Residue frames as a rotation matrix with the C-alpha (Angstrom) as fourth column:
MET 1
-0.443 0.095 -0.892 131.14
0.894 0.125 -0.430 145.52
0.071 -0.988 -0.140 -50.96
ARG 2
-0.930 0.068 -0.362 130.43
0.017 -0.974 -0.226 149.23
-0.368 -0.216 0.905 -51.49
LYS 3
-0.626 0.753 -0.205 127.45
-0.481 -0.165 0.861 148.51
0.614 0.637 0.465 -53.79
ALA 4
-0.243 0.546 -0.802 126.10
0.591 0.739 0.324 146.00
0.769 -0.395 -0.502 -51.30
PHE 5
-0.661 -0.030 -0.749 126.34
0.696 -0.396 -0.599 148.59
-0.279 -0.918 0.283 -48.55
SER 6
-0.930 0.333 -0.156 124.61
-0.367 -0.872 0.325 151.14
-0.028 0.359 0.933 -50.73
ILE 7
-0.411 0.798 -0.441 121.76
-0.130 0.427 0.895 148.70
0.902 0.425 -0.072 -51.41
CYS 8
-0.326 0.250 -0.912 121.46
0.866 0.466 -0.182 147.91
0.380 -0.849 -0.368 -47.74
ALA 9
-0.877 -0.072 -0.475 121.37
0.301 -0.853 -0.426 151.59
-0.375 -0.517 0.770 -46.92
VAL 10
-0.720 0.681 -0.132 118.54
-0.538 -0.429 0.725 152.17
0.438 0.593 0.676 -49.43
ILE 11
-0.207 0.669 -0.714 116.57
0.319 0.736 0.597 149.21
0.925 -0.105 -0.366 -48.00
ALA 12
-0.495 -0.022 -0.869 117.05
0.869 0.002 -0.495 150.49
0.013 -1.000 0.018 -44.45
ALA 13
-0.962 0.151 -0.228 115.98
-0.137 -0.988 -0.075 153.97
-0.237 -0.040 0.971 -45.48
LEU 14
-0.553 0.799 -0.234 112.87
-0.364 0.021 0.931 152.65
0.749 0.600 0.279 -47.18
VAL 15
-0.213 0.446 -0.869 111.94
0.714 0.678 0.173 150.63
0.667 -0.584 -0.463 -44.11
ALA 16
-0.706 -0.130 -0.696 112.38
0.648 -0.516 -0.561 153.64
-0.286 -0.847 0.448 -41.91
VAL 17
-0.897 0.383 -0.222 110.30
-0.425 -0.885 0.189 156.03
-0.124 0.264 0.957 -44.10
SER 18
-0.491 0.749 -0.446 107.59
-0.254 0.366 0.895 153.39
0.833 0.553 0.010 -44.57
GLN 19
-0.894 0.099 -0.436 106.77
0.431 0.451 -0.782 152.96
0.119 -0.887 -0.446 -40.88
PRO 20
-0.628 0.725 -0.283 103.99
-0.295 -0.559 -0.775 155.58
-0.720 -0.403 0.564 -40.63
ALA 21
-0.258 0.627 0.735 100.89
0.687 0.654 -0.317 154.12
-0.679 0.423 -0.599 -42.25
HIS 22
0.743 0.642 -0.189 99.99
0.350 -0.613 -0.708 157.50
-0.571 0.460 -0.680 -43.90
ALA 23
0.019 -0.809 -0.588 103.46
-0.391 -0.547 0.740 158.19
-0.920 0.216 -0.327 -45.34
GLN 24
0.959 0.245 0.145 103.77
0.059 0.330 -0.942 157.99
-0.279 0.912 0.302 -49.15
VAL 25
0.039 -0.995 0.091 107.11
0.234 0.098 0.967 156.96
-0.971 -0.016 0.237 -50.49
LYS 26
0.973 0.188 -0.133 108.10
-0.064 -0.333 -0.941 158.74
-0.221 0.924 -0.312 -53.72
LEU 27
0.214 -0.945 0.246 111.31
0.308 0.304 0.901 157.57
-0.927 -0.117 0.356 -55.30
ALA 28
0.976 -0.033 -0.214 113.43
-0.213 -0.307 -0.927 158.64
-0.035 0.951 -0.307 -58.28
TYR 29
0.385 -0.903 0.189 116.87
0.523 0.382 0.762 158.01
-0.760 -0.194 0.620 -59.67
VAL 30
0.809 -0.199 -0.553 119.42
-0.502 -0.723 -0.474 159.84
-0.306 0.661 -0.685 -61.83
ASP 31
0.672 -0.660 0.335 122.05
0.740 0.589 -0.324 158.52
0.017 0.466 0.885 -64.26
VAL 32
0.642 -0.416 -0.644 124.86
0.109 -0.782 0.614 160.81
-0.759 -0.464 -0.457 -63.03
GLN 33
-0.423 -0.863 0.277 127.30
0.363 0.119 0.924 159.85
-0.830 0.492 0.263 -65.75
ARG 34
-0.172 0.437 0.883 124.75
0.980 -0.015 0.198 160.54
0.100 0.900 -0.425 -68.49
ALA 35
0.841 0.464 -0.278 123.82
0.511 -0.850 0.126 163.84
-0.178 -0.248 -0.952 -66.88
LEU 36
0.265 -0.846 -0.462 127.47
0.062 -0.463 0.884 164.75
-0.962 -0.263 -0.070 -66.86
ASN 37
-0.579 -0.532 0.617 127.96
0.588 0.252 0.769 163.80
-0.565 0.808 0.167 -70.46
GLU 38
-0.268 0.632 0.727 124.80
0.931 -0.023 0.363 165.38
0.246 0.775 -0.583 -71.84
CYS 39
0.628 0.382 -0.678 124.47
0.565 -0.823 0.059 168.69
-0.536 -0.420 -0.732 -69.87
ASP 40
0.922 -0.163 0.350 125.80
0.162 -0.659 -0.734 171.76
0.350 0.734 -0.582 -71.66
ALA 41
0.616 -0.713 0.334 128.53
-0.779 -0.488 0.394 172.31
-0.118 -0.503 -0.856 -69.16
GLY 42
0.294 -0.496 0.817 129.75
-0.041 0.847 0.530 168.71
-0.955 -0.189 0.229 -69.46
LYS 43
0.741 -0.011 0.671 129.77
0.642 0.303 -0.704 168.91
-0.195 0.953 0.232 -73.27
ARG 44
0.850 -0.464 0.250 131.83
-0.315 -0.827 -0.465 172.10
0.423 0.316 -0.849 -73.22
ALA 45
0.450 -0.697 0.558 134.19
-0.737 0.062 0.673 170.63
-0.504 -0.714 -0.486 -70.59
LYS 46
0.466 -0.239 0.852 134.62
0.319 0.943 0.090 167.44
-0.825 0.230 0.516 -72.63
SER 47
0.892 -0.076 0.445 135.32
0.420 -0.217 -0.881 169.42
0.164 0.973 -0.162 -75.81
GLU 48
0.690 -0.642 0.334 137.92
-0.670 -0.741 -0.040 171.64
0.273 -0.196 -0.942 -74.05
PHE 49
0.400 -0.532 0.746 139.48
-0.510 0.547 0.664 168.63
-0.761 -0.646 -0.053 -72.42
GLN 50
0.634 -0.109 0.765 139.80
0.549 0.760 -0.347 166.77
-0.544 0.641 0.542 -75.76
SER 51
0.889 -0.319 0.329 141.39
0.051 -0.644 -0.764 169.86
0.455 0.696 -0.556 -77.35
LYS 52
0.499 -0.731 0.466 144.02
-0.857 -0.333 0.395 169.96
-0.134 -0.596 -0.792 -74.56
ILE 53
0.435 -0.295 0.850 144.71
-0.010 0.943 0.333 166.26
-0.900 -0.154 0.407 -75.05
GLN 54
0.819 -0.088 0.567 145.21
0.573 0.185 -0.799 166.78
-0.034 0.979 0.202 -78.80
ALA 55
0.783 -0.535 0.317 147.62
-0.415 -0.829 -0.375 169.75
0.463 0.162 -0.871 -78.21
LEU 56
0.368 -0.657 0.658 149.61
-0.782 0.165 0.602 167.81
-0.504 -0.736 -0.453 -75.66
ASP 57
0.600 -0.090 0.795 149.70
0.275 0.956 -0.099 164.74
-0.751 0.278 0.599 -77.85
SER 58
0.909 -0.227 0.350 151.06
0.277 -0.299 -0.913 166.81
0.312 0.927 -0.209 -80.75
LYS 59
0.568 -0.721 0.398 153.76
-0.781 -0.624 -0.016 168.32
0.260 -0.302 -0.917 -78.56
LEU 60
0.242 -0.474 0.847 154.82
-0.599 0.614 0.515 164.99
-0.763 -0.631 -0.136 -76.98
GLN 61
0.816 0.007 0.578 154.81
0.400 0.715 -0.573 163.24
-0.417 0.699 0.581 -80.38
ARG 62
0.797 -0.589 0.137 157.37
-0.246 -0.523 -0.816 165.79
0.552 0.617 -0.561 -81.62
GLN 63
0.246 -0.718 0.651 159.52
-0.963 -0.106 0.248 165.12
-0.110 -0.688 -0.718 -78.61
GLN 64
0.469 -0.048 0.882 159.21
-0.173 0.974 0.145 161.36
-0.866 -0.221 0.448 -79.11
ASN 65
0.954 -0.139 0.265 160.18
0.291 0.235 -0.927 161.67
0.067 0.962 0.264 -82.76
GLU 66
0.525 -0.817 0.238 163.34
-0.703 -0.574 -0.419 163.59
0.479 0.052 -0.876 -81.69
VAL 67
0.160 -0.478 0.864 164.28
-0.799 0.451 0.397 160.90
-0.579 -0.754 -0.310 -79.18
GLU 68
0.686 0.151 0.712 163.71
0.180 0.913 -0.367 158.10
-0.705 0.379 0.599 -81.71
SER 69
0.910 -0.410 0.061 165.76
-0.063 -0.282 -0.957 160.01
0.409 0.867 -0.283 -84.30
LEU 70
0.269 -0.859 0.436 168.68
-0.948 -0.316 -0.037 160.38
0.170 -0.404 -0.899 -81.86
LYS 71
0.239 -0.167 0.957 168.47
-0.440 0.860 0.260 156.68
-0.866 -0.483 0.131 -80.90
ASP 72
0.905 0.117 0.409 168.45
0.270 0.584 -0.766 155.65
-0.328 0.803 0.497 -84.56
GLU 73
0.719 -0.693 0.059 171.45
-0.437 -0.516 -0.737 157.89
0.541 0.504 -0.674 -85.35
LEU 74
0.162 -0.677 0.718 173.28
-0.958 0.067 0.279 156.46
-0.237 -0.733 -0.638 -82.34
GLU 75
0.467 0.083 0.881 172.61
-0.138 0.990 -0.020 152.91
-0.874 -0.112 0.474 -83.36
LYS 76
0.909 0.017 0.416 173.53
0.395 0.280 -0.875 153.39
-0.131 0.960 0.248 -87.02
LYS 77
0.646 -0.624 0.439 176.38
0.074 -0.520 -0.851 155.85
0.759 0.582 -0.290 -86.81
GLY 78
0.917 -0.163 0.363 177.61
-0.396 -0.280 0.875 155.66
-0.041 -0.946 -0.321 -83.26
MET 79
0.639 -0.690 0.338 180.38
0.422 0.683 0.597 153.18
-0.643 -0.239 0.728 -83.93
LEU 80
0.297 -0.516 0.804 181.74
0.890 -0.155 -0.428 155.37
0.345 0.843 0.413 -86.78
MET 81
0.801 0.091 0.592 182.00
0.002 -0.989 0.149 158.50
0.599 -0.118 -0.792 -84.63
GLN 82
-0.398 -0.893 0.211 184.86
-0.124 -0.176 -0.977 159.83
0.909 -0.415 -0.041 -82.64
PRO 83
-0.443 0.174 -0.879 184.51
0.788 0.543 -0.290 158.85
0.427 -0.822 -0.378 -78.92
GLU 84
-0.873 0.118 -0.473 183.78
0.210 -0.785 -0.583 162.42
-0.440 -0.608 0.660 -77.83
GLN 85
-0.732 0.606 -0.311 181.23
-0.633 -0.436 0.639 162.93
0.252 0.665 0.703 -80.62
ARG 86
-0.370 0.570 -0.734 179.53
0.167 0.818 0.551 159.63
0.914 0.082 -0.397 -79.76
GLN 87
-0.641 0.079 -0.764 179.43
0.767 0.096 -0.634 160.56
0.023 -0.992 -0.122 -76.02
ASN 88
-0.894 0.335 -0.296 177.88
-0.280 -0.936 -0.214 163.93
-0.349 -0.109 0.931 -76.78
LEU 89
-0.496 0.746 -0.445 175.21
-0.571 0.106 0.814 162.23
0.654 0.658 0.374 -78.87
GLN 90
-0.379 0.271 -0.885 174.63
0.569 0.823 0.008 159.64
0.730 -0.500 -0.466 -76.19
ASP 91
-0.834 0.033 -0.550 174.27
0.486 -0.426 -0.763 162.39
-0.259 -0.904 0.340 -73.55
GLU 92
-0.801 0.546 -0.245 171.78
-0.597 -0.761 0.254 164.30
-0.048 0.349 0.936 -75.71
TYR 93
-0.378 0.647 -0.663 169.76
-0.174 0.653 0.737 161.17
0.909 0.394 -0.134 -76.29
VAL 94
-0.518 0.120 -0.847 169.63
0.775 0.486 -0.405 160.33
0.363 -0.866 -0.344 -72.54
LYS 95
-0.918 0.149 -0.367 168.62
0.082 -0.835 -0.544 163.92
-0.387 -0.529 0.755 -71.68
LYS 96
-0.622 0.706 -0.338 165.86
-0.747 -0.405 0.528 164.10
0.236 0.580 0.779 -74.22
ALA 97
-0.379 0.490 -0.785 164.59
0.103 0.865 0.491 160.71
0.920 0.105 -0.378 -73.29
LYS 98
-0.667 0.077 -0.741 164.41
0.745 0.087 -0.661 161.70
0.013 -0.993 -0.115 -69.61
ASP 99
-0.871 0.380 -0.310 162.71
-0.341 -0.924 -0.173 165.02
-0.352 -0.045 0.935 -70.54
LEU 100
-0.486 0.741 -0.463 160.11
-0.499 0.199 0.843 163.04
0.717 0.641 0.274 -72.60
ASP 101
-0.388 0.340 -0.856 159.40
0.621 0.783 0.030 160.64
0.681 -0.520 -0.516 -69.67
ARG 102
-0.782 0.066 -0.619 158.99
0.530 -0.451 -0.718 163.52
-0.327 -0.890 0.318 -67.29
ASN 103
-0.827 0.476 -0.299 156.80
-0.557 -0.768 0.316 165.46
-0.080 0.428 0.900 -69.66
LEU 104
-0.443 0.652 -0.615 154.62
-0.084 0.653 0.752 162.40
0.893 0.385 -0.235 -70.21
LYS 105
-0.462 0.242 -0.853 154.15
0.851 0.392 -0.350 161.97
0.250 -0.888 -0.387 -66.44
ASP 106
-0.865 0.111 -0.490 153.53
0.145 -0.879 -0.454 165.70
-0.481 -0.464 0.744 -65.89
ALA 107
-0.738 0.617 -0.274 151.00
-0.586 -0.386 0.712 165.81
0.334 0.686 0.646 -68.75
ARG 108
-0.346 0.589 -0.730 149.14
0.314 0.806 0.501 162.69
0.884 -0.056 -0.464 -67.38
ASP 109
-0.574 0.071 -0.816 149.10
0.815 -0.044 -0.577 164.11
-0.077 -0.997 -0.032 -63.87
ASP 110
-0.913 0.169 -0.371 147.85
-0.152 -0.986 -0.074 167.51
-0.378 -0.012 0.926 -65.10
LEU 111
-0.605 0.722 -0.336 145.11
-0.426 0.063 0.902 166.09
0.673 0.689 0.270 -67.20
GLN 112
-0.315 0.475 -0.822 143.94
0.694 0.706 0.143 163.87
0.648 -0.525 -0.552 -64.30
ARG 113
-0.725 0.026 -0.689 143.91
0.561 -0.558 -0.611 166.90
-0.400 -0.830 0.390 -62.00
GLN 114
-0.854 0.422 -0.303 141.96
-0.508 -0.799 0.320 168.99
-0.107 0.427 0.898 -64.51
ASP 115
-0.472 0.704 -0.531 139.51
-0.033 0.587 0.809 166.16
0.881 0.399 -0.254 -65.16
SER 116
-0.415 0.257 -0.873 138.90
0.861 0.421 -0.285 165.74
0.294 -0.870 -0.396 -61.43
GLU 117
-0.854 -0.010 -0.520 138.58
0.253 -0.881 -0.399 169.47
-0.454 -0.473 0.755 -60.82
VAL 118
-0.784 0.554 -0.279 136.11
-0.595 -0.542 0.593 170.17
0.177 0.631 0.755 -63.61
THR 119
-0.433 0.603 -0.670 134.13
0.202 0.789 0.580 166.98
0.879 0.116 -0.463 -62.96
GLY 120
-0.564 0.136 -0.814 133.78
0.825 0.130 -0.550 167.86
0.031 -0.982 -0.186 -59.33
LYS 121
-0.886 0.273 -0.376 132.51
-0.199 -0.954 -0.224 171.38
-0.420 -0.124 0.899 -60.07
ILE 122
-0.583 0.716 -0.385 129.83
-0.596 -0.053 0.802 170.12
0.553 0.697 0.457 -62.48
LEU 123
-0.383 0.396 -0.835 128.84
0.476 0.859 0.189 167.33
0.792 -0.325 -0.517 -60.13
HIS 124
-0.861 0.072 -0.503 128.48
0.418 -0.462 -0.782 169.89
-0.289 -0.884 0.368 -57.35
ASP 125
-0.766 0.570 -0.298 126.00
-0.633 -0.748 0.199 171.76
-0.110 0.341 0.934 -59.52
LEU 126
-0.357 0.619 -0.700 124.09
-0.272 0.648 0.712 168.55
0.894 0.444 -0.063 -60.43
GLY 127
-0.667 0.064 -0.742 123.96
0.681 0.456 -0.573 167.77
0.302 -0.888 -0.347 -56.70
VAL 128
-0.870 0.352 -0.346 122.25
-0.099 -0.811 -0.577 171.14
-0.484 -0.467 0.740 -56.07
VAL 129
-0.522 0.691 -0.501 119.83
-0.796 -0.182 0.577 170.61
0.307 0.700 0.645 -58.97
ILE 130
-0.434 0.332 -0.838 118.98
0.164 0.943 0.289 167.05
0.886 -0.012 -0.464 -57.77
ARG 131
-0.796 0.105 -0.596 118.39
0.601 0.025 -0.799 168.24
-0.069 -0.994 -0.083 -54.21
ASN 132
-0.805 0.495 -0.327 116.22
-0.460 -0.869 -0.181 171.12
-0.374 0.004 0.928 -55.34
LEU 133
-0.400 0.657 -0.639 114.12
-0.636 0.303 0.710 168.88
0.660 0.690 0.297 -57.59
GLY 134
-0.593 0.153 -0.791 113.83
0.450 0.877 -0.168 166.35
0.668 -0.455 -0.588 -54.86
GLU 135
-0.819 0.265 -0.509 112.54
0.398 -0.377 -0.836 168.89
-0.414 -0.887 0.203 -52.37
GLN 136
-0.705 0.560 -0.434 110.29
-0.665 -0.735 0.132 170.76
-0.246 0.382 0.891 -54.83
ASN 137
-0.247 0.600 -0.761 108.65
-0.672 0.460 0.581 167.48
0.698 0.655 0.289 -56.08
GLY 138
0.370 0.455 0.810 108.35
-0.928 0.225 0.297 165.83
-0.048 -0.862 0.505 -52.69
TYR 139
0.336 -0.305 -0.891 110.64
-0.279 0.872 -0.403 162.88
0.900 0.384 0.208 -53.40
THR 140
0.983 -0.045 0.177 111.40
-0.151 0.336 0.930 160.70
-0.101 -0.941 0.323 -50.36
MET 141
0.178 -0.948 0.266 114.70
0.066 0.281 0.958 159.66
-0.982 -0.153 0.112 -51.95
VAL 142
0.875 -0.092 -0.475 116.63
-0.481 -0.071 -0.874 160.29
0.047 0.993 -0.106 -55.22
MET 143
0.528 -0.647 0.550 119.18
0.079 0.682 0.727 157.59
-0.846 -0.340 0.411 -55.88
GLU 144
-0.140 -0.664 -0.735 122.08
-0.863 -0.282 0.419 157.23
-0.485 0.693 -0.534 -58.27
LYS 145
0.656 0.518 -0.549 121.36
-0.744 0.564 -0.358 154.73
0.124 0.643 0.756 -61.05
GLY 146
-0.010 -0.780 -0.625 124.66
-0.467 0.556 -0.687 152.96
0.884 0.286 -0.370 -60.62
SER 147
-0.815 -0.300 0.495 123.80
-0.563 0.216 -0.798 152.12
0.133 -0.929 -0.345 -56.99
ILE 148
-0.019 0.882 0.471 120.57
-0.757 0.296 -0.583 150.29
-0.653 -0.368 0.662 -57.68
LEU 149
-0.644 -0.267 0.717 119.91
0.108 0.896 0.431 146.91
-0.757 0.355 -0.548 -59.25
TRP 150
-0.631 0.497 0.596 116.83
0.717 0.082 0.692 147.91
0.295 0.864 -0.408 -61.18
GLY 151
-0.583 0.519 -0.625 114.41
0.134 -0.697 -0.704 150.81
-0.801 -0.494 0.337 -61.41
ALA 152
0.260 0.780 0.569 111.36
0.830 0.121 -0.544 151.48
-0.493 0.613 -0.617 -63.51
PRO 153
-0.481 -0.469 0.740 112.09
0.828 -0.521 0.208 153.93
0.288 0.713 0.639 -66.38
SER 154
0.412 0.737 0.536 109.34
0.456 -0.676 0.579 156.21
0.789 0.005 -0.614 -65.07
LEU 155
0.836 -0.096 -0.540 111.47
0.504 -0.255 0.825 156.89
-0.217 -0.962 -0.165 -62.02
ASP 156
-0.172 -0.963 0.208 114.35
0.961 -0.117 0.252 158.17
-0.218 0.243 0.945 -64.06
ILE 157
0.816 0.481 -0.320 114.55
0.452 -0.877 -0.165 162.00
-0.360 -0.010 -0.933 -63.78
THR 158
-0.155 -0.988 0.000 117.88
0.733 -0.115 0.670 162.39
-0.662 0.104 0.742 -65.50
ASP 159
-0.311 0.078 0.947 116.46
0.850 -0.423 0.314 164.37
0.425 0.903 0.065 -68.43
GLN 160
0.761 0.628 0.166 114.77
0.461 -0.702 0.543 166.75
0.457 -0.336 -0.823 -66.03
VAL 161
0.540 -0.663 -0.519 118.00
0.507 -0.235 0.829 167.26
-0.671 -0.711 0.209 -64.12
ILE 162
-0.432 -0.740 0.516 119.81
0.850 -0.144 0.506 168.06
-0.300 0.657 0.691 -67.41
ARG 163
0.039 0.545 0.838 117.16
0.735 -0.584 0.345 170.49
0.677 0.602 -0.423 -68.54
THR 164
0.898 0.327 -0.295 117.10
0.434 -0.544 0.718 172.25
0.074 -0.773 -0.631 -65.19
TYR 165
0.220 -0.912 -0.346 120.86
0.579 -0.163 0.799 172.59
-0.785 -0.376 0.492 -65.04
ASN 166
-0.487 -0.411 0.771 121.12
0.872 -0.272 0.406 173.88
0.042 0.870 0.491 -68.59
SER 167
0.378 0.697 0.609 118.40
0.613 -0.682 0.399 176.52
0.694 0.222 -0.685 -67.96
SER 168
0.714 -0.119 -0.690 120.36
0.594 -0.420 0.687 177.86
-0.372 -0.900 -0.229 -64.97
HIS 169
0.697 -0.511 0.503 123.21
0.294 -0.436 -0.851 179.14
0.654 0.741 -0.153 -67.23
ALA 170
0.936 -0.324 0.134 125.41
-0.263 -0.396 0.880 179.22
-0.232 -0.859 -0.456 -64.14
GLN 171
0.113 -0.972 -0.207 129.21
-0.851 0.013 -0.526 179.21
0.513 0.236 -0.825 -64.10
ILE 172
0.347 0.042 -0.937 130.28
0.107 0.991 0.083 175.69
0.932 -0.129 0.339 -63.22
GLY 173
-0.425 -0.547 -0.721 130.72
0.698 0.309 -0.646 175.06
0.576 -0.778 0.251 -59.51
THR 174
-0.954 -0.016 0.298 128.62
-0.119 -0.894 -0.431 178.05
0.274 -0.447 0.852 -58.44
LEU 175
-0.067 0.996 -0.053 125.09
-0.129 0.044 0.991 176.72
0.989 0.073 0.126 -58.11
GLY 176
0.440 0.334 -0.834 123.80
0.742 0.388 0.547 177.12
0.506 -0.859 -0.077 -54.55
GLU 177
-0.633 -0.713 -0.301 125.95
0.767 -0.526 -0.367 180.09
0.103 -0.463 0.880 -53.78
GLY 178
-0.826 0.321 0.464 124.15
-0.271 -0.947 0.172 183.10
0.495 0.016 0.869 -52.29
MET 179
0.210 0.924 -0.319 121.58
-0.009 0.328 0.945 181.03
0.978 -0.195 0.077 -50.54
GLY 180
0.943 0.146 -0.300 121.71
0.295 0.061 0.954 182.04
0.157 -0.987 0.014 -46.92
GLY 181
0.730 -0.683 -0.007 125.08
-0.629 -0.676 0.384 183.77
-0.267 -0.276 -0.923 -47.42
GLY 182
-0.324 -0.919 0.226 126.94
-0.710 0.394 0.584 180.74
-0.626 0.029 -0.779 -48.74
LYS 183
-0.810 0.008 -0.586 126.75
-0.431 0.669 0.605 177.49
0.397 0.743 -0.539 -50.59
TYR 184
0.182 0.982 -0.043 123.42
-0.776 0.170 0.607 175.71
0.604 -0.077 0.793 -50.45
GLN 185
-0.891 -0.453 -0.021 123.41
-0.323 0.668 -0.671 173.48
0.318 -0.591 -0.741 -47.33
PRO 186
0.053 0.991 -0.126 120.11
-0.536 0.135 0.834 171.59
0.843 0.023 0.538 -47.13
VAL 187
-0.111 0.016 0.994 119.01
-0.968 0.224 -0.111 169.89
-0.224 -0.975 -0.009 -43.95
GLY 188
0.454 0.265 0.851 119.58
-0.276 0.950 -0.148 166.11
-0.847 -0.168 0.504 -43.98
GLY 189
0.843 -0.151 0.517 121.63
0.498 0.585 -0.640 164.05
-0.206 0.797 0.568 -46.37
PRO 190
-0.144 -0.988 0.061 124.89
0.907 -0.107 0.407 165.01
-0.396 0.114 0.911 -48.05
ALA 191
0.232 0.060 -0.971 125.58
-0.160 -0.982 -0.098 168.64
-0.960 0.178 -0.218 -49.05
PRO 192
0.979 0.156 -0.132 125.94
-0.140 0.038 -0.989 169.22
-0.150 0.987 0.059 -52.84
GLY 193
0.302 -0.945 -0.121 129.64
-0.936 -0.271 -0.224 169.49
0.179 0.181 -0.967 -52.38
ASP 194
-0.279 -0.297 0.913 129.80
-0.590 0.803 0.080 166.07
-0.757 -0.517 -0.399 -50.72
PHE 195
0.663 0.581 0.471 127.75
0.078 0.573 -0.816 164.65
-0.744 0.578 0.334 -53.58
GLY 196
0.853 -0.351 -0.386 130.25
-0.505 -0.370 -0.780 166.15
0.130 0.860 -0.493 -56.04
SER 197
-0.116 -0.977 0.176 133.34
-0.993 0.118 -0.004 164.75
-0.017 -0.175 -0.984 -54.38
ASN 198
-0.182 0.117 0.976 131.80
-0.357 0.917 -0.176 161.34
-0.916 -0.381 -0.125 -53.90
ALA 199
0.786 0.539 0.302 130.28
0.096 0.376 -0.922 160.98
-0.610 0.754 0.244 -57.38
ALA 200
0.602 -0.616 -0.508 133.55
-0.798 -0.450 -0.400 162.25
0.018 0.646 -0.763 -58.95
LYS 201
-0.309 -0.707 0.637 135.17
-0.689 0.628 0.363 159.01
-0.656 -0.327 -0.680 -57.85
ARG 202
-0.196 0.373 0.907 132.84
0.369 0.885 -0.284 157.17
-0.909 0.279 -0.311 -60.21
SER 203
0.730 0.571 0.377 132.14
0.594 -0.256 -0.763 159.75
-0.339 0.780 -0.525 -62.92
THR 204
-0.265 -0.869 -0.417 134.37
0.337 -0.489 0.804 161.73
-0.903 0.072 0.423 -65.27
ILE 205
0.503 0.448 -0.739 134.12
-0.432 -0.610 -0.664 164.10
-0.748 0.654 -0.114 -68.18
SER 206
-0.341 -0.767 -0.543 136.84
-0.890 0.079 0.448 162.10
-0.301 0.637 -0.710 -69.97
ARG 207
-0.527 0.205 0.824 134.65
0.075 0.978 -0.195 158.97
-0.846 -0.041 -0.531 -70.19
């Protein structure tokens, strides 16, 4: 339903801009996920994200090994232990199992938060780059590849977006700052920040 709405919106926009006989429609599209994956900021973010995952995985694996070891000991030796000793071992197993479950959930939530935060910042910057390129090159509309059924390869400006973003050497999430005293707010269409928050629902550095 969302894609159908997007297509209808594009068609309506094209009809609107094509009304004046002298108007020239100039279109382009961007593969946002590819731009996110292949830009320098995205590559660095992905590498750092994977390192965090590996570190967390190593930590959680040690905890899981402890829990499994306690469970194994309880199953094999529990019946031979004194009641108090067996209860202590049972309590330790339950505690460590709960700690593991909580740490797994916390790790998953933290990684999702970091993914969303970093992705949103990079997409904000890409939104600024796309808007600037659109204005500078006189594009009537720049669309996201995932929202169109088909587009000629010549309309794909993803590589240009990546090169332009890389050449900015900006700290992620800061492009557009300082223009008119604040973040770049172009007239008409979504602001770069809106682009970032909306595209972040479909794109991610962890993909």
